[in-house]
Backbone bond lengths (Angstrom), bond angles and torsions (degrees), N, CA, C in turn:
res aa  C-N    CA-C-N  psi(-1)  N-CA   C-N-CA  omega(-1)  CA-C   N-CA-C  phi
1 M - - - 1.437 - - 1.541 108.35 -
2 K 1.313 115.65 129.06 1.473 120.67 178.46 1.511 108.92 -82.85
3 H 1.332 115.08 138.34 1.443 123.22 176.94 1.540 108.49 -105.92
4 I 1.319 114.96 123.81 1.488 120.22 -172.98 1.504 109.28 -125.79
5 L 1.338 114.00 131.14 1.458 121.02 172.68 1.495 108.02 -97.62
6 V 1.348 116.66 127.79 1.472 122.22 175.20 1.513 106.11 -111.75
7 I 1.341 115.60 124.21 1.464 121.40 179.07 1.502 109.80 -117.85
8 H 1.324 114.69 128.94 1.476 122.62 172.65 1.520 107.85 -105.53
9 G 1.307 116.56 131.96 1.439 121.99 -179.86 1.518 115.58 -86.31
10 P 1.306 116.67 -161.83 1.470 121.78 -171.92 1.504 114.92 -63.29
11 N 1.310 113.45 141.73 1.446 126.17 175.96 1.552 113.97 72.03
12 L 1.310 117.27 -2.40 1.459 119.16 178.44 1.533 111.38 -70.38
13 N 1.313 116.48 -19.33 1.467 120.69 172.95 1.529 111.47 -66.29
14 L 1.315 117.34 -12.22 1.467 121.80 179.61 1.546 112.77 -97.52
15 L 1.308 115.75 6.42 1.487 118.30 179.96 1.535 111.46 -57.16
16 G 1.297 115.26 144.59 1.464 121.97 -176.95 1.514 112.03 89.25
17 K 1.331 116.94 -12.37 1.454 122.11 -178.99 1.530 111.07 -121.40
18 R 1.300 118.26 -21.89 1.463 120.99 -175.21 1.512 111.56 -117.23
19 E 1.309 114.79 137.48 1.452 122.24 174.24 1.547 112.82 39.16
20 I 1.298 115.04 57.40 1.460 121.69 -175.86 1.520 110.35 -59.02
21 D 1.328 118.44 -32.75 1.469 120.95 179.22 1.517 111.48 -64.28
22 I 1.309 118.88 -23.70 1.474 123.07 177.85 1.520 112.12 -97.44
23 Y 1.351 116.78 -45.87 1.461 121.01 -168.77 1.541 112.96 -105.85
24 G 1.286 118.14 -8.83 1.461 120.37 176.59 1.543 113.06 90.25
25 K 1.327 113.53 178.45 1.464 121.21 -174.36 1.522 114.12 -93.11
26 L 1.326 116.66 -15.85 1.472 117.82 -177.13 1.528 110.49 -69.68
27 T 1.317 114.97 143.78 1.476 120.43 174.53 1.515 109.35 -85.69
28 L 1.335 115.66 165.87 1.442 119.69 177.50 1.528 110.74 -62.17
29 T 1.309 118.28 -36.90 1.454 121.30 176.97 1.525 111.14 -60.56
30 E 1.326 117.04 -40.88 1.466 120.19 178.34 1.531 111.48 -67.21
31 I 1.308 116.72 -40.60 1.471 119.76 177.17 1.521 110.01 -64.17
32 N 1.343 116.76 -43.05 1.472 119.29 179.73 1.525 111.25 -62.95
33 E 1.308 118.08 -36.95 1.480 120.30 177.73 1.516 110.07 -63.68
34 A 1.333 117.79 -41.78 1.446 120.98 179.04 1.527 110.64 -65.84
35 V 1.316 117.10 -39.00 1.461 120.59 176.95 1.532 110.86 -63.10
36 K 1.322 117.38 -45.07 1.459 121.99 -179.76 1.555 110.05 -62.04
37 Q 1.322 115.76 -43.81 1.486 119.42 -179.92 1.514 110.67 -63.59
38 K 1.334 117.77 -44.35 1.485 120.22 -179.25 1.506 109.08 -66.92
39 A 1.336 119.20 -40.04 1.464 120.69 179.44 1.519 109.32 -61.19
40 K 1.314 117.70 -41.76 1.456 120.52 178.25 1.533 111.38 -61.54
41 E 1.323 117.24 -44.48 1.444 121.97 177.68 1.551 111.83 -59.96
42 L 1.310 114.64 -35.83 1.486 120.28 -178.24 1.529 113.03 -87.21
43 G 1.318 117.41 -2.94 1.452 120.40 179.90 1.510 113.61 74.62
44 C 1.328 117.03 31.65 1.463 123.36 -179.97 1.526 109.10 -113.16
45 Q 1.324 114.74 153.17 1.481 119.76 172.28 1.505 107.53 -106.84
46 V 1.348 117.12 131.24 1.461 120.54 179.06 1.516 111.21 -118.67
47 K 1.327 114.05 147.25 1.453 123.34 165.55 1.513 104.26 -117.43
48 I 1.333 116.58 134.30 1.448 120.21 -178.44 1.511 109.69 -121.75
49 K 1.327 115.37 131.29 1.451 121.32 -178.55 1.529 109.31 -134.71
50 Q 1.325 114.88 149.28 1.479 121.99 176.03 1.497 108.16 -134.42
51 S 1.335 116.21 140.17 1.457 119.73 173.70 1.513 109.56 -151.33
52 N 1.338 114.86 148.69 1.438 121.79 171.96 1.523 110.85 -94.19
53 S 1.316 117.16 -0.67 1.450 123.89 -175.37 1.548 112.13 -105.11
54 E 1.285 117.63 122.93 1.449 122.49 178.44 1.523 111.03 -56.74
55 G 1.332 116.00 -47.40 1.481 119.90 -179.11 1.519 113.62 -60.68
56 E 1.312 114.90 -37.77 1.472 119.32 179.64 1.538 110.42 -68.01
57 I 1.331 116.88 -39.45 1.467 120.39 176.13 1.521 110.69 -61.68
58 V 1.322 116.43 -43.71 1.473 121.08 176.74 1.535 109.70 -58.56
59 S 1.327 116.94 -42.07 1.480 120.94 178.12 1.532 110.72 -64.12
60 F 1.312 118.32 -44.22 1.467 121.06 177.45 1.522 111.16 -53.40
61 I 1.324 114.67 -45.35 1.474 120.24 -177.87 1.512 109.88 -65.82
62 G 1.315 117.96 -45.10 1.454 121.21 -179.89 1.528 112.47 -64.08
63 E 1.317 117.49 -39.93 1.453 121.25 179.91 1.524 112.90 -68.31
64 A 1.322 117.65 -21.73 1.454 122.88 -178.08 1.522 112.45 -79.21
65 K 1.303 118.92 -12.62 1.455 122.83 -173.55 1.551 112.66 -51.49
66 D 1.325 117.16 -40.27 1.438 119.75 -173.65 1.536 116.05 -87.88
67 W 1.329 116.87 -5.81 1.476 117.58 -178.63 1.499 114.86 -133.41
68 A 1.326 120.90 -24.35 1.452 121.73 -174.81 1.522 110.72 -86.51
69 D 1.324 114.08 139.39 1.478 121.10 174.37 1.505 111.41 -94.01
70 A 1.314 115.45 -19.81 1.476 119.98 -179.31 1.518 108.93 -158.31
71 L 1.325 114.41 157.63 1.460 121.88 179.74 1.522 107.93 -127.12
72 I 1.335 115.56 130.71 1.451 121.48 170.25 1.515 105.22 -114.11
73 I 1.340 115.47 121.26 1.462 119.26 -173.81 1.517 111.71 -131.65
74 N 1.330 113.72 131.97 1.461 120.75 167.90 1.525 104.81 -111.40
75 P 1.345 117.20 94.92 1.438 119.83 -177.43 1.531 113.17 -72.94
76 A 1.319 117.40 -5.06 1.486 122.91 179.05 1.522 107.99 53.30
77 A 1.305 118.38 -133.20 1.475 121.05 -175.89 1.496 113.46 -61.38
78 Y 1.361 116.81 -25.31 1.473 118.85 177.40 1.503 113.45 -68.41
79 T 1.298 117.63 -12.99 1.471 122.53 175.37 1.510 110.33 -51.60
80 H 1.322 115.22 -40.37 1.461 121.47 -169.52 1.516 113.40 -96.21
81 T 1.350 116.68 -4.08 1.465 118.82 -172.07 1.524 114.24 -133.39
82 S 1.308 120.48 -17.51 1.461 120.41 -165.55 1.538 114.26 -99.71
83 V 1.304 113.88 101.12 1.451 120.18 169.63 1.528 109.25 -69.70
84 A 1.346 116.57 -33.00 1.473 120.63 -178.54 1.528 111.53 -63.21
85 I 1.309 119.17 -42.68 1.471 121.30 178.55 1.519 109.62 -68.30
86 R 1.313 117.28 -42.12 1.463 121.12 175.65 1.515 110.73 -56.69
87 D 1.326 116.99 -48.33 1.473 121.66 -178.52 1.511 112.06 -65.00
88 A 1.339 117.83 -35.81 1.467 121.47 177.77 1.505 111.39 -63.89
89 I 1.326 117.47 -44.09 1.467 122.09 178.34 1.524 108.43 -61.28
90 L 1.295 117.13 -47.75 1.470 122.03 178.86 1.526 111.14 -59.53
91 A 1.317 116.42 -43.18 1.471 120.88 -175.44 1.505 114.46 -66.00
92 V 1.357 116.85 -38.14 1.469 119.03 -177.18 1.503 112.80 -80.52
93 G 1.319 118.01 -23.09 1.472 121.07 178.43 1.514 114.43 70.86
94 I 1.317 117.79 18.18 1.469 120.79 176.51 1.527 108.74 -84.36
95 P 1.322 117.75 129.04 1.479 117.02 176.41 1.506 111.88 -57.10
96 A 1.307 116.37 131.25 1.463 121.12 -174.20 1.533 111.82 -125.47
97 I 1.311 114.90 146.82 1.446 121.25 172.07 1.529 106.95 -121.84
98 E 1.331 116.14 127.27 1.456 121.53 177.41 1.533 107.49 -90.16
99 V 1.334 115.93 132.12 1.483 120.56 178.76 1.522 110.59 -125.75
100 H 1.320 114.09 151.31 1.465 121.14 174.19 1.513 108.15 -143.26
101 L 1.313 117.24 141.49 1.449 121.92 175.95 1.519 112.09 -67.62
102 S 1.328 115.64 -44.59 1.456 120.74 -179.84 1.560 109.26 -96.08
103 N 1.300 115.14 163.36 1.464 119.38 175.84 1.541 106.77 -84.98
104 I 1.328 114.62 102.59 1.479 119.99 -175.58 1.524 111.84 -62.15
105 Y 1.304 117.42 -19.99 1.484 121.34 -178.28 1.510 112.78 -83.53
106 Q 1.348 116.76 -6.43 1.458 121.79 175.21 1.523 111.34 -106.40
107 R 1.332 116.51 9.38 1.449 120.23 -175.03 1.516 109.96 -108.28
108 E 1.301 116.96 -162.85 1.465 121.81 -178.37 1.533 109.64 -57.59
109 S 1.311 115.35 151.70 1.468 119.70 -174.71 1.526 111.78 -59.44
110 F 1.336 119.31 -34.76 1.465 119.47 -179.53 1.505 112.87 -69.29
111 R 1.342 118.23 -17.10 1.482 121.58 176.59 1.528 112.18 -89.28
112 Q 1.302 119.03 -4.11 1.433 120.93 -173.63 1.517 113.72 -89.73
113 K 1.299 117.95 4.59 1.454 124.18 177.84 1.504 109.38 -117.49
114 S 1.337 116.45 123.97 1.469 120.70 177.53 1.512 108.89 -109.29
115 L 1.301 117.14 123.56 1.455 120.70 173.10 1.528 111.21 -78.58
116 V 1.299 117.28 -18.21 1.476 123.98 -175.04 1.546 111.15 -86.70
117 A 1.307 117.48 -34.96 1.488 122.07 -171.01 1.518 112.18 -53.56
118 G 1.317 117.79 -36.78 1.465 119.70 -175.66 1.524 115.77 -67.24
119 V 1.336 117.06 -14.00 1.482 119.78 177.74 1.511 110.60 -111.62
120 C 1.314 118.12 10.80 1.463 122.70 179.95 1.515 110.39 -106.09
121 R 1.319 116.11 153.25 1.481 120.94 175.26 1.497 111.54 -67.11
122 G 1.327 115.98 -29.94 1.460 120.72 179.81 1.512 110.49 -168.58
123 Q 1.336 112.68 176.97 1.469 121.59 -178.68 1.503 108.47 -139.48
124 I 1.323 116.50 133.38 1.469 122.26 176.63 1.528 106.49 -123.66
125 T 1.327 115.43 118.71 1.455 120.47 -173.14 1.509 112.19 -137.91
126 G 1.324 116.67 136.29 1.447 119.94 171.78 1.493 117.12 97.52
127 F 1.318 119.44 6.12 1.456 121.07 -179.29 1.529 112.94 -106.57
128 G 1.326 117.67 20.45 1.442 121.77 -178.51 1.506 109.60 59.01
129 P 1.350 116.50 -147.61 1.461 119.62 -179.01 1.537 113.67 -59.39
130 Q 1.319 116.23 -23.92 1.455 121.16 177.45 1.531 112.11 -61.00
131 S 1.329 117.90 -21.36 1.473 122.09 176.94 1.531 110.07 -56.70
132 Y 1.325 117.32 -42.25 1.469 121.36 179.15 1.533 110.61 -66.84
133 I 1.311 117.72 -40.22 1.459 121.12 -179.28 1.539 110.74 -66.83
134 L 1.323 114.95 -41.51 1.483 119.08 177.25 1.555 110.42 -61.99
135 A 1.306 116.03 -38.73 1.463 119.69 179.38 1.550 110.26 -67.12
136 L 1.315 117.37 -41.33 1.463 120.74 176.77 1.530 110.63 -60.26
137 E 1.316 116.47 -44.18 1.455 120.12 179.45 1.525 111.02 -62.71
138 A 1.312 116.10 -39.19 1.486 119.95 177.72 1.524 110.90 -62.33
139 V 1.318 116.23 -45.37 1.477 119.88 -179.46 1.534 109.56 -65.69
140 A 1.321 117.80 -46.14 1.451 121.24 -174.33 1.527 112.81 -66.65
141 T 1.307 118.22 -29.90 1.458 120.66 -174.72 1.549 112.21 -105.77
142 S 1.295 117.80 2.89 1.474 119.57 -175.55 1.507 110.84 -82.51
143 E 1.294 114.43 160.25 1.470 123.38 175.57 1.509 110.81 -107.14
144 W 1.348 116.81 24.82 1.439 120.48 -179.84 1.522 110.76 -59.48
145 S 1.274 116.53 156.04 1.445 121.18 170.48 1.519 107.78 -81.38
146 F 1.301 116.77 103.49 1.470 121.24 -175.91 1.515 110.55 -85.00
147 V 1.339 114.39 149.41 1.456 122.26 -176.85 1.501 112.43 -57.19
148 N 1.330 116.90 -45.65 1.461 121.26 -175.63 1.540 111.94 -102.39
149 G 1.310 117.54 25.58 1.451 121.86 172.94 1.509 114.93 76.46
150 G 1.372 117.65 12.83 1.486 122.02 -178.31 1.425 110.95 -56.17
């Protein structure tokens, strides 16, 4: 069974209430329920965390080193600014997939650069909540060399 850490970055706790035209109507709780259901169907175990704090996200990544086989992360605004999150992903060596609800490449120019993408196995952007489901499917069906032998 693969163990997957899903991390939601800043302001994602406001989903369903903020910029619905960009991020949709689903709340983070609803997205998390869909992620848990899909993980169960795929035979994976997930832990889901959300933080508005860069340091806390870095800690989540570091703490996952001994148990997670893969990381699915939506760094949100930290995508474009956080060398610390990038370095944490690199340091733990856990295969990671970066996800975004919106297509960051169709948005403002400052959102079109990801500091995190270069240390991830892949990036899924622009499919709304389905971005998380696609990432789970990629992890569950991949032949990657997982840290914990998954």
